[in-house]
C-alpha positions, 0 to 999 in steps of 0.5 A, a space after each residue: 372584588 372579582 366576579 365571573 360572568 358565565 358564558 357557557 353552562 355546558 363547559 362552564 367558560 366564564 368571563 372575569 369582571 374585576 370592577 370594585 363597587 364602593 359600598 357607600 355609592 348610593 349614599 354618596 350620590 344622594 349626599 350634597 358634599 364633596 368626597 373625602 380623600 379616601 372616598 375619591 381614591 376608592 372612586 378612582 379605583 372603581 372607575 379604573 377597574 370599570 374602564 378595564 372591564 368595558 374595554 375587555 367587554 368591547 373585545 369579547 362581544 364581537 368575538 361572541 357575536 361572530 360565534 353566534 352568527 356562525 351558529 345561526 348559519 349552521 342552523 339555517 343550513 340544517 333547516 334547509 337540509 331538513 326541508 329538502 330531505 322532507 320534500 325529497 321523501 314526499 311521494 308526490 303523484 306527479 313524480 311518478 308520471 313517465 316523461 312522455 306523459 308529462 310532455 303531453 300534459 305540458 303540450 296541452 297547456 301550451 297550445 293556447 293564444 290566451 294572453 295569460 298563457 303565452 309564457 307557459 313554456 317558459 314557466 315550465 322550463 324554470 320549475 325544476 331541472 327535470 321539467 326544463 329537460 322535458 320542455 327543451 326536448 319537446 318541440 310541441 311546447 313551443 309551436 304556439 307563438 304569440 307576439 303581443 304589444 306588451 312584449 315591447 321591442 323584445 318580440 323578435 327575440 321571443 319569436 327566434 327563441 320559440 323557433 329555436 325550441 320547436 325545430 321544424 315542427 309546424 307553428 301557429 303564429 299570432 302577431 298583434 302590433 299596436 301603433 300610435 299616430 305618427 304625430 304622437 311618435 314624433 312628439 316622443 321621438 320614437 317613431 323611427 325606432 318603433 317603425 324599424 322594430 316593426 319592420 324587423 319583426 315582420 321580416 323575421 316572421 315571414 322568413 319562416 312562412 313555409 313552417 306556418 300552420 296558422 298565422 294571424 297578423 293584426 295591427 291596431 291603433 292605440 
């Protein structure tokens, strides 16, 4: 007995199933007796056909799953294309602003020492390629340099990065160093490391003191 499992209603592709199912199967399962020779022969034939179908399905399912994965990948690409196209077609007012105006807006947002705004130039530069070009080419965005305790030991790199971006424009510098008592650092085996970092930071800052417009150095215990 052969049946066909339709795989595609459009092209009518099908998968052949050749299993033979005895008509007495339900009765036999409920009966408390051994099968006859004829019944045993039918059961063995059914088992052989079913095993063959199982093996064929085991080969066919991965193939169909790979096709389904490929279709889903195409679907995801189409969805991204639609979303990006719709986004591109949006007439956002900010896209109509001249580069010079955007530079002034960004500069206004960056001239602050508030803790929540020390990353503003960096945030602007990663928004999109156009904003990054504006940020990199606008030195006034990088003129307020705030080195705070939460920079850990990366304050020197932050300071040098801002100097590289702002060029020779006068800068406003605020450095806040929080230190612990010597015995606490000794217990943590970090005193010498932290002291060397503070020396490196202060040295880097004073190398460009002629460029200072405003400078504030604050050392506080914590």
